N, CA, C and O atoms as CSV, one atom per row, in Angstrom:
chain,resi,resn,atom,element,x,y,z
A,1,UNK,N,N,1.227,-1.322,-0.173
A,1,UNK,CA,C,-0.175,0.048,0.120
A,1,UNK,C,C,1.550,0.848,-0.063
A,1,UNK,O,O,2.751,0.598,0.050
A,2,UNK,N,N,0.265,2.291,-0.537
A,2,UNK,CA,C,1.661,3.235,-0.981
A,2,UNK,C,C,0.790,4.086,0.204
A,2,UNK,O,O,-0.184,3.879,0.927
A,3,UNK,N,N,1.912,5.340,-0.101
A,3,UNK,CA,C,1.386,6.231,0.743
A,3,UNK,C,C,0.506,7.035,0.247
A,3,UNK,O,O,-0.143,7.257,1.269
A,4,UNK,N,N,0.138,7.474,-0.350
A,4,UNK,CA,C,-1.263,8.121,-1.412
A,4,UNK,C,C,-2.117,7.037,-1.316
A,4,UNK,O,O,-3.334,7.218,-1.279
A,5,UNK,N,N,-1.660,6.004,-1.275
A,5,UNK,CA,C,-3.291,5.399,-1.078
A,5,UNK,C,C,-3.658,5.698,-0.126
A,5,UNK,O,O,-4.820,6.103,-0.113
A,6,UNK,N,N,-3.064,5.676,0.891
A,6,UNK,CA,C,-2.932,6.241,2.936
A,6,UNK,C,C,-4.194,7.425,2.241
A,6,UNK,O,O,-5.388,7.370,1.948
A,7,UNK,N,N,-3.051,8.493,2.208
A,7,UNK,CA,C,-3.643,9.474,2.133
A,7,UNK,C,C,-5.088,9.772,1.479
A,7,UNK,O,O,-5.920,10.377,2.156
A,8,UNK,N,N,-5.419,9.316,0.059
A,8,UNK,CA,C,-7.273,8.941,-0.599
A,8,UNK,C,C,-7.634,8.050,0.909
A,8,UNK,O,O,-8.577,8.580,1.496
A,9,UNK,N,N,-7.133,6.952,1.555
A,9,UNK,CA,C,-8.091,6.404,2.661
A,9,UNK,C,C,-8.633,7.862,3.872
A,9,UNK,O,O,-9.843,8.066,3.974
A,10,UNK,N,N,-7.717,8.682,4.627
A,10,UNK,CA,C,-7.884,9.479,5.091
A,10,UNK,C,C,-9.275,10.489,5.034
A,10,UNK,O,O,-10.254,10.865,5.678
A,11,UNK,N,N,-8.526,10.618,3.689
A,11,UNK,CA,C,-9.217,12.008,2.702
A,11,UNK,C,C,-10.526,11.042,2.183
A,11,UNK,O,O,-9.956,11.752,1.354
A,12,UNK,N,N,-11.518,10.295,1.844
A,12,UNK,CA,C,-12.728,9.186,2.062
A,12,UNK,C,C,-13.152,9.151,3.948
A,12,UNK,O,O,-14.144,9.641,4.486
A,13,UNK,N,N,-12.121,8.473,4.527
A,13,UNK,CA,C,-13.188,8.676,5.794
A,13,UNK,C,C,-13.602,9.682,5.785
A,13,UNK,O,O,-14.801,9.839,5.555
A,14,UNK,N,N,-12.625,10.924,6.074
A,14,UNK,CA,C,-13.209,12.593,6.411
A,14,UNK,C,C,-14.488,12.679,5.465
A,14,UNK,O,O,-15.620,13.102,5.695
A,15,UNK,N,N,-13.908,12.122,4.309
A,15,UNK,CA,C,-15.372,13.233,3.415
A,15,UNK,C,C,-17.044,12.661,3.465
A,15,UNK,O,O,-18.129,13.211,3.281
A,16,UNK,N,N,-16.535,11.025,3.874
A,16,UNK,CA,C,-17.964,10.732,4.036
A,16,UNK,C,C,-18.532,10.581,5.917
A,16,UNK,O,O,-19.545,10.223,6.518
A,17,UNK,N,N,-17.113,11.122,6.266
A,17,UNK,CA,C,-18.301,11.286,7.727
A,17,UNK,C,C,-18.726,12.402,7.920
A,17,UNK,O,O,-19.137,12.731,9.033
A,18,UNK,N,N,-18.721,13.202,6.913
A,18,UNK,CA,C,-18.783,14.913,6.510
A,18,UNK,C,C,-20.055,14.638,5.784
A,18,UNK,O,O,-20.875,15.557,5.784
A,19,UNK,N,N,-20.386,13.445,5.116
A,19,UNK,CA,C,-21.426,13.350,4.479
A,19,UNK,C,C,-22.817,13.041,5.399
A,19,UNK,O,O,-24.004,13.327,5.241
A,20,UNK,N,N,-21.921,12.178,6.627
A,20,UNK,CA,C,-22.437,11.273,7.560
A,20,UNK,C,C,-23.738,12.516,8.457
A,20,UNK,O,O,-24.942,12.592,8.701
A,21,UNK,N,N,-22.666,13.157,8.628
A,21,UNK,CA,C,-23.420,14.254,10.070
A,21,UNK,C,C,-24.169,15.374,9.522
A,21,UNK,O,O,-24.870,16.087,10.240
A,22,UNK,N,N,-23.970,15.648,7.573
A,22,UNK,CA,C,-24.531,16.634,7.064
A,22,UNK,C,C,-26.229,15.739,6.647
A,22,UNK,O,O,-27.202,16.415,6.311
A,23,UNK,N,N,-26.294,14.409,6.735
A,23,UNK,CA,C,-27.367,13.828,6.442
A,23,UNK,C,C,-28.321,14.194,7.902
A,23,UNK,O,O,-29.510,14.063,7.611
A,24,UNK,N,N,-28.225,14.416,8.682
A,24,UNK,CA,C,-28.720,14.837,9.873
A,24,UNK,C,C,-29.232,16.239,9.595
A,24,UNK,O,O,-30.368,16.631,9.331
A,25,UNK,N,N,-28.311,16.756,9.702
A,25,UNK,CA,C,-28.465,18.323,9.314
A,25,UNK,C,C,-29.419,18.843,8.724
A,25,UNK,O,O,-30.131,19.769,9.112
A,26,UNK,N,N,-29.481,18.002,7.340
A,26,UNK,CA,C,-30.533,18.852,6.343
A,26,UNK,C,C,-31.634,17.709,7.133
A,26,UNK,O,O,-32.075,17.257,6.076
A,27,UNK,N,N,-32.138,17.184,7.846
A,27,UNK,CA,C,-33.098,16.939,8.035
A,27,UNK,C,C,-33.594,17.461,9.822
A,27,UNK,O,O,-34.760,17.244,10.151
A,28,UNK,N,N,-32.708,18.071,10.762
A,28,UNK,CA,C,-32.878,19.161,11.222
A,28,UNK,C,C,-33.531,20.660,11.583
A,28,UNK,O,O,-34.132,21.304,12.444
A,29,UNK,N,N,-32.891,20.711,10.142
A,29,UNK,CA,C,-33.480,22.734,9.351
A,29,UNK,C,C,-34.466,21.958,8.511
A,29,UNK,O,O,-35.269,22.888,8.442
A,30,UNK,N,N,-34.943,21.172,7.942
A,30,UNK,CA,C,-36.434,21.098,7.440
A,30,UNK,C,C,-36.939,20.628,9.121
A,30,UNK,O,O,-37.052,19.402,9.103
A,31,UNK,N,N,-37.076,20.852,9.702
A,31,UNK,CA,C,-37.584,20.688,11.223
A,31,UNK,C,C,-38.081,21.606,11.793
A,31,UNK,O,O,-39.170,21.833,12.320
A,32,UNK,N,N,-36.694,22.394,11.556
A,32,UNK,CA,C,-37.208,23.674,12.625
A,32,UNK,C,C,-38.242,24.539,11.556
A,32,UNK,O,O,-39.070,25.337,11.994
A,33,UNK,N,N,-38.068,24.260,10.072
A,33,UNK,CA,C,-37.968,25.649,8.886
A,33,UNK,C,C,-39.945,24.909,9.293
A,33,UNK,O,O,-40.758,25.735,9.709
A,34,UNK,N,N,-40.287,23.807,9.149
A,34,UNK,CA,C,-41.731,23.997,9.279
A,34,UNK,C,C,-42.085,24.111,11.286
A,34,UNK,O,O,-43.194,24.224,11.810
A,35,UNK,N,N,-41.362,24.068,11.661
A,35,UNK,CA,C,-41.918,24.146,12.929
A,35,UNK,C,C,-41.951,25.524,13.419
A,35,UNK,O,O,-42.485,25.807,14.491
A,36,UNK,N,N,-41.430,26.330,12.710
A,36,UNK,CA,C,-41.253,28.092,12.776
A,36,UNK,C,C,-42.619,28.238,11.748
A,36,UNK,O,O,-43.726,28.575,12.167
A,37,UNK,N,N,-42.349,27.951,10.478
A,37,UNK,CA,C,-43.959,28.212,9.964
A,37,UNK,C,C,-45.682,27.985,11.004
A,37,UNK,O,O,-46.626,28.693,11.356
A,38,UNK,N,N,-45.242,26.563,11.124
A,38,UNK,CA,C,-46.465,25.532,11.540
A,38,UNK,C,C,-46.475,26.953,12.933
A,38,UNK,O,O,-47.445,27.685,12.736
A,39,UNK,N,N,-45.679,27.378,14.107
A,39,UNK,CA,C,-45.777,28.319,14.886
A,39,UNK,C,C,-46.149,29.954,14.936
A,39,UNK,O,O,-46.878,30.507,15.759
A,40,UNK,N,N,-45.556,30.456,14.010
A,40,UNK,CA,C,-46.421,31.835,13.321
A,40,UNK,C,C,-47.912,31.162,13.065
A,40,UNK,O,O,-48.726,31.406,13.955
A,41,UNK,N,N,-48.443,30.220,11.792
A,41,UNK,CA,C,-49.337,30.044,11.969
A,41,UNK,C,C,-50.650,29.633,12.698
A,41,UNK,O,O,-51.773,29.484,12.217
A,42,UNK,N,N,-50.187,29.476,14.085
A,42,UNK,CA,C,-50.856,28.904,15.123
A,42,UNK,C,C,-51.161,30.531,16.085
A,42,UNK,O,O,-52.067,30.835,16.860
A,43,UNK,N,N,-50.422,31.004,15.784
A,43,UNK,CA,C,-50.138,32.485,17.312
A,43,UNK,C,C,-50.969,33.815,15.796
A,43,UNK,O,O,-51.351,34.976,15.946
A,44,UNK,N,N,-50.958,33.191,14.879
A,44,UNK,CA,C,-51.634,34.581,14.291
A,44,UNK,C,C,-52.903,34.681,14.904
A,44,UNK,O,O,-53.406,35.804,14.917
A,45,UNK,N,N,-53.647,33.564,15.513
A,45,UNK,CA,C,-55.658,34.074,15.884
A,45,UNK,C,C,-55.161,34.492,17.101
A,45,UNK,O,O,-55.903,35.427,17.402
A,46,UNK,N,N,-54.536,34.387,17.774
A,46,UNK,CA,C,-54.363,34.678,19.188
A,46,UNK,C,C,-54.353,36.443,18.860
A,46,UNK,O,O,-53.666,37.070,18.054
A,47,UNK,N,N,-55.739,37.079,20.148
A,47,UNK,CA,C,-55.628,38.454,20.017
A,47,UNK,C,C,-53.911,39.124,19.952
A,47,UNK,O,O,-53.395,39.788,19.053
A,48,UNK,N,N,-53.322,38.655,21.262
A,48,UNK,CA,C,-51.994,39.560,21.397
A,48,UNK,C,C,-51.330,39.270,19.981
A,48,UNK,O,O,-50.612,38.357,20.390
A,49,UNK,N,N,-51.084,39.334,18.902
A,49,UNK,CA,C,-51.070,39.228,17.439
A,49,UNK,C,C,-51.484,40.058,17.089
A,49,UNK,O,O,-50.779,40.767,16.370
A,50,UNK,N,N,-52.492,40.361,17.302
A,50,UNK,CA,C,-53.820,41.586,16.135
A,50,UNK,C,C,-53.184,43.281,16.134
A,50,UNK,O,O,-53.763,44.287,15.725
A,51,UNK,N,N,-51.629,43.150,16.820
A,51,UNK,CA,C,-51.145,44.824,17.069
A,51,UNK,C,C,-50.136,44.647,16.354
A,51,UNK,O,O,-49.404,43.663,16.252
A,52,UNK,N,N,-50.097,46.306,15.515
A,52,UNK,CA,C,-48.952,46.337,14.481
A,52,UNK,C,C,-47.473,45.327,15.027
A,52,UNK,O,O,-46.594,44.814,14.335
A,53,UNK,N,N,-47.681,45.324,16.635
A,53,UNK,CA,C,-46.314,44.769,17.117
A,53,UNK,C,C,-46.448,43.219,17.469
A,53,UNK,O,O,-45.493,42.591,17.927
A,54,UNK,N,N,-47.205,42.868,17.323
A,54,UNK,CA,C,-48.022,41.019,16.817
A,54,UNK,C,C,-47.546,40.757,16.033
A,54,UNK,O,O,-46.658,39.907,16.080
A,55,UNK,N,N,-48.085,41.656,14.398
A,55,UNK,CA,C,-48.265,41.400,13.485
A,55,UNK,C,C,-46.637,41.567,12.870
A,55,UNK,O,O,-46.218,40.552,12.313
A,56,UNK,N,N,-46.188,42.130,12.895
A,56,UNK,CA,C,-44.403,42.350,12.924
A,56,UNK,C,C,-43.786,41.450,13.303
A,56,UNK,O,O,-42.775,41.149,12.668
A,57,UNK,N,N,-44.251,40.501,14.756
A,57,UNK,CA,C,-43.136,39.330,15.168
A,57,UNK,C,C,-43.578,37.991,14.255
A,57,UNK,O,O,-42.898,36.974,14.113
A,58,UNK,N,N,-45.144,38.312,13.566
A,58,UNK,CA,C,-45.263,37.566,13.296
A,58,UNK,C,C,-44.578,36.978,11.449
A,58,UNK,O,O,-43.995,35.994,10.994
A,59,UNK,N,N,-45.107,38.269,10.937
A,59,UNK,CA,C,-43.782,38.363,9.992
A,59,UNK,C,C,-42.384,37.907,10.072
A,59,UNK,O,O,-41.712,37.172,9.348
A,60,UNK,N,N,-42.075,38.713,11.430
A,60,UNK,CA,C,-40.418,38.556,11.946
A,60,UNK,C,C,-40.139,36.760,11.857
A,60,UNK,O,O,-39.067,36.262,11.512
A,61,UNK,N,N,-41.260,36.055,12.220
A,61,UNK,CA,C,-41.199,33.918,12.229
A,61,UNK,C,C,-41.134,33.711,10.810
A,61,UNK,O,O,-40.017,33.580,10.310
A,62,UNK,N,N,-42.486,33.645,9.844
A,62,UNK,CA,C,-41.745,34.021,8.477
A,62,UNK,C,C,-40.740,33.907,8.380
A,62,UNK,O,O,-40.180,32.825,8.200
A,63,UNK,N,N,-39.901,35.586,8.518
A,63,UNK,CA,C,-38.402,35.848,7.267
A,63,UNK,C,C,-37.671,34.529,7.654
A,63,UNK,O,O,-37.131,33.951,6.711
A,64,UNK,N,N,-37.507,33.655,9.528
A,64,UNK,CA,C,-36.822,33.460,9.439
A,64,UNK,C,C,-36.889,31.892,9.178
A,64,UNK,O,O,-36.103,31.141,9.755
A,65,UNK,N,N,-37.941,31.378,8.207
A,65,UNK,CA,C,-38.330,29.892,8.178
A,65,UNK,C,C,-37.279,30.774,6.920
A,65,UNK,O,O,-36.109,30.393,6.889
A,66,UNK,N,N,-37.563,31.567,6.223
A,66,UNK,CA,C,-37.132,31.344,5.332
A,66,UNK,C,C,-35.972,31.972,4.777
A,66,UNK,O,O,-35.944,32.346,3.605
A,67,UNK,N,N,-34.523,32.170,5.978
A,67,UNK,CA,C,-33.441,32.533,6.491
A,67,UNK,C,C,-33.238,30.454,7.040
A,67,UNK,O,O,-32.265,29.700,7.048
A,68,UNK,N,N,-33.966,30.363,7.220
A,68,UNK,CA,C,-33.314,29.182,6.953
A,68,UNK,C,C,-33.789,28.195,5.862
A,68,UNK,O,O,-33.171,27.190,5.513
A,69,UNK,N,N,-34.831,28.571,5.433
A,69,UNK,CA,C,-34.861,27.376,3.741
A,69,UNK,C,C,-33.338,28.274,3.190
A,69,UNK,O,O,-32.357,27.594,3.494
A,70,UNK,N,N,-33.004,29.373,2.596
A,70,UNK,CA,C,-31.710,29.676,2.120
A,70,UNK,C,C,-30.593,28.755,2.980
A,70,UNK,O,O,-29.681,28.150,2.417
A,71,UNK,N,N,-30.800,28.748,4.353
A,71,UNK,CA,C,-29.547,28.357,4.118
A,71,UNK,C,C,-29.709,26.493,4.131
A,71,UNK,O,O,-28.710,25.795,3.953
A,72,UNK,N,N,-30.510,26.140,4.267
A,72,UNK,CA,C,-30.370,24.165,4.019
A,72,UNK,C,C,-30.550,24.148,2.225
A,72,UNK,O,O,-30.770,23.017,1.790
A,73,UNK,N,N,-30.504,24.880,1.531
A,73,UNK,CA,C,-30.506,25.504,-0.112
A,73,UNK,C,C,-28.435,25.198,0.093
A,73,UNK,O,O,-27.690,24.277,-0.241
A,74,UNK,N,N,-28.181,26.825,0.954
A,74,UNK,CA,C,-26.526,27.208,0.849
A,74,UNK,C,C,-25.998,25.281,1.295
A,74,UNK,O,O,-25.059,24.765,0.688
A,75,UNK,N,N,-26.862,24.421,2.495
A,75,UNK,CA,C,-26.153,22.859,2.653
A,75,UNK,C,C,-26.256,22.652,1.371
A,75,UNK,O,O,-25.366,22.615,0.521
A,76,UNK,N,N,-27.722,22.478,1.240
A,76,UNK,CA,C,-27.259,20.909,0.187
A,76,UNK,C,C,-26.541,21.464,-1.552
A,76,UNK,O,O,-26.353,20.682,-2.484
A,77,UNK,N,N,-26.254,22.983,-1.585
A,77,UNK,CA,C,-24.855,22.556,-2.714
A,77,UNK,C,C,-24.072,22.594,-1.974
A,77,UNK,O,O,-23.288,22.126,-2.800
A,78,UNK,N,N,-23.446,22.719,-1.090
A,78,UNK,CA,C,-22.140,21.818,-0.407
A,78,UNK,C,C,-22.284,21.213,-0.294
A,78,UNK,O,O,-21.387,20.786,-1.020
A,79,UNK,N,N,-23.127,19.590,0.378
A,79,UNK,CA,C,-22.920,18.422,0.345
A,79,UNK,C,C,-22.411,17.815,-1.209
A,79,UNK,O,O,-21.452,17.163,-1.622
A,80,UNK,N,N,-23.580,18.403,-1.767
A,80,UNK,CA,C,-23.193,18.277,-3.776
A,80,UNK,C,C,-22.333,17.797,-3.746
A,80,UNK,O,O,-22.075,16.596,-3.671
A,81,UNK,N,N,-21.378,19.160,-3.831
A,81,UNK,CA,C,-19.972,19.169,-3.619
A,81,UNK,C,C,-19.164,18.410,-3.200
A,81,UNK,O,O,-18.245,18.096,-3.956
A,82,UNK,N,N,-19.226,17.753,-1.631
A,82,UNK,CA,C,-18.745,16.350,-0.755
A,82,UNK,C,C,-18.718,15.649,-1.692
A,82,UNK,O,O,-17.694,15.202,-2.210
A,83,UNK,N,N,-20.353,15.368,-2.202
A,83,UNK,CA,C,-20.735,13.781,-3.136
A,83,UNK,C,C,-19.671,13.964,-4.037
A,83,UNK,O,O,-19.179,12.850,-4.211
A,84,UNK,N,N,-19.284,14.506,-4.462
A,84,UNK,CA,C,-18.373,14.626,-6.367
A,84,UNK,C,C,-17.229,14.517,-5.646
A,84,UNK,O,O,-16.883,13.392,-6.007
A,85,UNK,N,N,-15.977,15.057,-4.508
A,85,UNK,CA,C,-14.987,15.112,-4.109
A,85,UNK,C,C,-15.058,13.503,-3.627
A,85,UNK,O,O,-13.947,13.002,-3.457
A,86,UNK,N,N,-16.161,12.660,-3.393
A,86,UNK,CA,C,-16.026,11.244,-2.788
A,86,UNK,C,C,-15.652,10.775,-4.142
A,86,UNK,O,O,-14.744,9.989,-4.412
A,87,UNK,N,N,-16.232,11.189,-4.721
A,87,UNK,CA,C,-16.621,10.169,-5.853
A,87,UNK,C,C,-14.720,9.893,-6.476
A,87,UNK,O,O,-13.957,8.968,-6.754
A,88,UNK,N,N,-14.753,11.710,-6.402
A,88,UNK,CA,C,-13.173,11.138,-6.980
A,88,UNK,C,C,-12.715,10.963,-6.670
A,88,UNK,O,O,-11.706,10.647,-7.299
A,89,UNK,N,N,-12.709,10.863,-4.797
A,89,UNK,CA,C,-11.850,10.452,-4.324
A,89,UNK,C,C,-11.617,8.278,-4.340
A,89,UNK,O,O,-10.641,7.562,-4.116
A,90,UNK,N,N,-12.750,8.043,-4.637
A,90,UNK,CA,C,-13.549,6.374,-4.685
A,90,UNK,C,C,-12.799,6.361,-5.927
A,90,UNK,O,O,-11.977,5.475,-6.162
A,91,UNK,N,N,-13.003,7.134,-6.582
A,91,UNK,CA,C,-12.019,6.379,-8.293
A,91,UNK,C,C,-11.287,6.154,-8.748
A,91,UNK,O,O,-11.103,5.377,-9.685
A,92,UNK,N,N,-10.128,7.315,-7.730
A,92,UNK,CA,C,-8.356,6.824,-7.555
A,92,UNK,C,C,-8.327,5.665,-6.283
A,92,UNK,O,O,-7.384,4.886,-6.141
A,93,UNK,N,N,-9.431,5.691,-5.459
A,93,UNK,CA,C,-9.308,4.382,-4.769
A,93,UNK,C,C,-9.045,3.321,-5.017
A,93,UNK,O,O,-8.197,2.566,-4.542
A,94,UNK,N,N,-10.395,3.095,-6.453
A,94,UNK,CA,C,-10.559,1.564,-7.512
A,94,UNK,C,C,-9.480,1.155,-8.221
A,94,UNK,O,O,-9.265,0.053,-8.725
A,95,UNK,N,N,-8.775,2.204,-8.216
A,95,UNK,CA,C,-7.708,1.528,-8.803
A,95,UNK,C,C,-6.420,0.580,-7.454
A,95,UNK,O,O,-6.155,-0.620,-7.529
A,96,UNK,N,N,-5.938,1.391,-6.540
A,96,UNK,CA,C,-5.188,0.228,-5.518
A,96,UNK,C,C,-6.042,-0.757,-4.784
A,96,UNK,O,O,-5.570,-1.841,-4.440
A,97,UNK,N,N,-7.130,-0.462,-4.563
A,97,UNK,CA,C,-7.788,-1.572,-4.217
A,97,UNK,C,C,-10.012,-1.954,-5.048
A,97,UNK,O,O,-11.201,-1.898,-4.735
A,98,UNK,N,N,-9.221,-2.239,-5.976
A,98,UNK,CA,C,-10.417,-2.928,-7.032
A,98,UNK,C,C,-11.270,-3.643,-6.204
A,98,UNK,O,O,-12.405,-3.200,-6.376
A,99,UNK,N,N,-11.260,-4.749,-5.195
A,99,UNK,CA,C,-12.177,-5.363,-4.876
A,99,UNK,C,C,-13.038,-4.687,-3.961
A,99,UNK,O,O,-14.187,-5.121,-4.038
A,100,UNK,N,N,-12.815,-3.342,-2.720
A,100,UNK,CA,C,-13.575,-2.404,-1.777
A,100,UNK,C,C,-14.260,-1.721,-2.194
A,100,UNK,O,O,-15.465,-1.685,-1.944
A,101,UNK,N,N,-13.372,-0.668,-3.292
A,101,UNK,CA,C,-14.050,0.547,-3.851
A,101,UNK,C,C,-14.541,0.226,-5.649
A,101,UNK,O,O,-13.887,0.533,-6.646
A,102,UNK,N,N,-15.495,-0.272,-5.609
A,102,UNK,CA,C,-16.665,-0.482,-6.634
A,102,UNK,C,C,-17.043,0.595,-7.088
A,102,UNK,O,O,-17.421,1.494,-6.337
A,103,UNK,N,N,-17.014,0.725,-8.462
A,103,UNK,CA,C,-17.749,2.208,-9.226
A,103,UNK,C,C,-19.252,1.317,-8.608
A,103,UNK,O,O,-19.439,0.104,-8.708
A,104,UNK,N,N,-19.971,2.097,-8.119
A,104,UNK,CA,C,-21.736,2.287,-8.082
A,104,UNK,C,C,-22.088,3.220,-8.480
A,104,UNK,O,O,-21.420,4.213,-8.769
A,105,UNK,N,N,-23.810,2.968,-8.609
A,105,UNK,CA,C,-24.574,4.542,-8.967
A,105,UNK,C,C,-24.220,5.014,-7.815
A,105,UNK,O,O,-23.902,4.626,-6.690
A,106,UNK,N,N,-24.436,6.416,-8.705
A,106,UNK,CA,C,-24.580,7.390,-6.904
A,106,UNK,C,C,-25.482,7.792,-6.488
A,106,UNK,O,O,-26.388,8.131,-7.249
A,107,UNK,N,N,-25.653,7.964,-4.634
A,107,UNK,CA,C,-26.218,8.100,-4.341
A,107,UNK,C,C,-27.265,9.235,-4.650
A,107,UNK,O,O,-26.753,10.335,-4.862
A,108,UNK,N,N,-29.653,9.120,-4.760
A,108,UNK,CA,C,-29.840,9.977,-5.021
A,108,UNK,C,C,-29.941,11.031,-3.816
A,108,UNK,O,O,-30.413,12.123,-4.133
A,109,UNK,N,N,-29.417,10.785,-1.960
A,109,UNK,CA,C,-29.529,11.693,-1.222
A,109,UNK,C,C,-29.263,12.253,-1.438
A,109,UNK,O,O,-30.246,12.985,-1.325
A,110,UNK,N,N,-28.379,12.961,-1.874
A,110,UNK,CA,C,-27.643,14.998,-2.589
A,110,UNK,C,C,-29.139,15.223,-3.077
A,110,UNK,O,O,-29.989,15.891,-2.487
A,111,UNK,N,N,-29.285,14.562,-4.222
A,111,UNK,CA,C,-30.153,15.702,-4.985
A,111,UNK,C,C,-32.035,15.316,-4.206
A,111,UNK,O,O,-33.163,15.636,-4.582
A,112,UNK,N,N,-31.544,14.559,-3.098
A,112,UNK,CA,C,-33.183,14.493,-2.961
A,112,UNK,C,C,-33.193,15.985,-1.887
A,112,UNK,O,O,-34.185,16.712,-1.828
A,113,UNK,N,N,-31.844,16.266,-1.052
A,113,UNK,CA,C,-31.689,17.647,-0.289
A,113,UNK,C,C,-31.935,18.728,-0.811
A,113,UNK,O,O,-32.696,19.454,-0.170
A,114,UNK,N,N,-31.400,19.251,-2.153
A,114,UNK,CA,C,-31.405,20.299,-2.966
A,114,UNK,C,C,-33.243,20.039,-3.579
A,114,UNK,O,O,-33.965,20.935,-4.015
A,115,UNK,N,N,-33.543,18.860,-3.456
A,115,UNK,CA,C,-34.889,18.957,-3.942
A,115,UNK,C,C,-35.608,19.242,-2.947
A,115,UNK,O,O,-36.789,19.575,-3.045
A,116,UNK,N,N,-35.154,19.171,-2.180
A,116,UNK,CA,C,-35.951,19.245,-0.743
A,116,UNK,C,C,-35.705,20.928,-0.286
A,116,UNK,O,O,-36.462,21.514,0.487
A,117,UNK,N,N,-34.918,21.334,-0.706
A,117,UNK,CA,C,-33.585,23.351,0.112
A,117,UNK,C,C,-35.217,23.507,-0.743
A,117,UNK,O,O,-36.134,24.071,-0.146
A,118,UNK,N,N,-35.420,22.977,-2.095
A,118,UNK,CA,C,-35.358,23.967,-2.878
A,118,UNK,C,C,-37.373,24.265,-2.847
A,118,UNK,O,O,-37.922,25.366,-2.833
A,119,UNK,N,N,-37.801,23.409,-2.847
A,119,UNK,CA,C,-39.260,23.194,-2.223
A,119,UNK,C,C,-39.882,24.218,-0.806
A,119,UNK,O,O,-40.857,24.971,-0.819
A,120,UNK,N,N,-38.976,23.933,0.294
A,120,UNK,CA,C,-39.343,24.575,1.146
A,120,UNK,C,C,-38.732,25.741,1.118
A,120,UNK,O,O,-38.951,26.434,2.111
A,121,UNK,N,N,-37.888,26.291,0.138
A,121,UNK,CA,C,-37.442,27.832,-0.200
A,121,UNK,C,C,-38.539,28.151,-0.895
A,121,UNK,O,O,-39.023,29.208,-0.489
A,122,UNK,N,N,-39.433,27.405,-2.244
A,122,UNK,CA,C,-40.363,28.133,-3.084
A,122,UNK,C,C,-41.726,28.562,-1.535
A,122,UNK,O,O,-42.269,29.618,-1.210
A,123,UNK,N,N,-41.800,27.271,-1.018
A,123,UNK,CA,C,-42.688,27.484,0.405
A,123,UNK,C,C,-43.237,28.030,1.459
A,123,UNK,O,O,-44.340,28.085,2.004
A,124,UNK,N,N,-41.805,28.552,1.647
A,124,UNK,CA,C,-41.836,29.701,3.037
A,124,UNK,C,C,-41.976,31.076,2.311
A,124,UNK,O,O,-42.441,32.109,2.794
A,125,UNK,N,N,-41.397,30.850,0.837
A,125,UNK,CA,C,-41.555,31.975,0.636
A,125,UNK,C,C,-43.221,32.504,-0.069
A,125,UNK,O,O,-43.581,33.657,0.167
A,126,UNK,N,N,-44.164,31.548,-0.936
A,126,UNK,CA,C,-45.669,32.209,-0.830
A,126,UNK,C,C,-46.010,31.685,0.068
A,126,UNK,O,O,-47.240,31.721,0.024
A,127,UNK,N,N,-45.739,31.250,0.808
A,127,UNK,CA,C,-46.493,31.364,2.270
A,127,UNK,C,C,-46.014,32.616,3.071
A,127,UNK,O,O,-46.431,33.081,4.132
A,128,UNK,N,N,-45.455,32.839,2.609
A,128,UNK,CA,C,-44.952,34.488,3.335
A,128,UNK,C,C,-45.605,35.859,2.836
A,128,UNK,O,O,-46.069,36.777,3.512
A,129,UNK,N,N,-45.500,35.722,1.428
A,129,UNK,CA,C,-46.428,36.731,0.612
A,129,UNK,C,C,-47.908,36.735,1.168
A,129,UNK,O,O,-48.566,37.674,1.616
A,130,UNK,N,N,-48.418,34.654,0.914
A,130,UNK,CA,C,-50.151,35.052,1.617
A,130,UNK,C,C,-50.006,35.459,3.239
A,130,UNK,O,O,-50.329,36.451,3.893
A,131,UNK,N,N,-49.571,34.605,3.446
A,131,UNK,CA,C,-49.031,35.272,5.400
A,131,UNK,C,C,-49.469,36.737,5.443
A,131,UNK,O,O,-50.464,37.236,5.969
A,132,UNK,N,N,-48.527,37.261,4.795
A,132,UNK,CA,C,-48.632,38.751,5.407
A,132,UNK,C,C,-49.849,39.654,4.062
A,132,UNK,O,O,-50.554,40.582,4.459
A,133,UNK,N,N,-49.876,39.433,3.327
A,133,UNK,CA,C,-51.502,39.940,2.199
A,133,UNK,C,C,-52.921,39.552,3.328
A,133,UNK,O,O,-53.966,40.191,3.453
A,134,UNK,N,N,-52.543,38.437,3.957
A,134,UNK,CA,C,-53.843,37.883,4.584
A,134,UNK,C,C,-53.929,38.843,5.797
A,134,UNK,O,O,-54.889,39.481,6.231
A,135,UNK,N,N,-51.849,38.707,6.477
A,135,UNK,CA,C,-52.711,39.864,8.629
A,135,UNK,C,C,-52.744,40.804,8.123
A,135,UNK,O,O,-53.466,41.545,8.790
A,136,UNK,N,N,-52.128,41.635,6.685
A,136,UNK,CA,C,-52.620,43.654,6.072
A,136,UNK,C,C,-53.585,43.723,5.853
A,136,UNK,O,O,-54.152,44.815,5.905
A,137,UNK,N,N,-54.246,42.560,5.494
A,137,UNK,CA,C,-56.135,42.664,4.240
A,137,UNK,C,C,-56.987,43.339,5.478
A,137,UNK,O,O,-58.175,43.626,5.326
C-alpha cells in the first residue's frame, strides 16, 4: 500500500464522515423550518398578535423560516460538492483497492436534499407572501 493510497483513505474517511453528519443536519433544518411556519400560523389567531407589533413578530417568524430555507439550500449545494469530491477519491482508490471500491451508481440523497431545500424555500416564500397579504388585509 502506497503512501498516496493511505492519504486517499484518510480523505475518503473524512468526506464520508462529513456526509454522514450532513444527513442529520438536512432533516434538523427541515423540521425547524416547518416548526417555525407552524408556530407563526398557530399564533396568528391569538388576540395578542393582532396589534402592529404582534403582526411584525409574525412576519419576523416567517422571515426566519425563509432564512433557514436559504441556509438549507446553501448546505445542499455544499453537500453536492462533498459527494462529487467523494466520488473522485473513490475513483482513485478503485485502482489500489479494486475489490473494496467498486464503481456504483450515485446515491440520490444529495439530489433529494437539493430538491427538499428548493421546495422549502419556495413554500416558505409563497407562504410568507400569502400570510402577509392576509394579516394586513
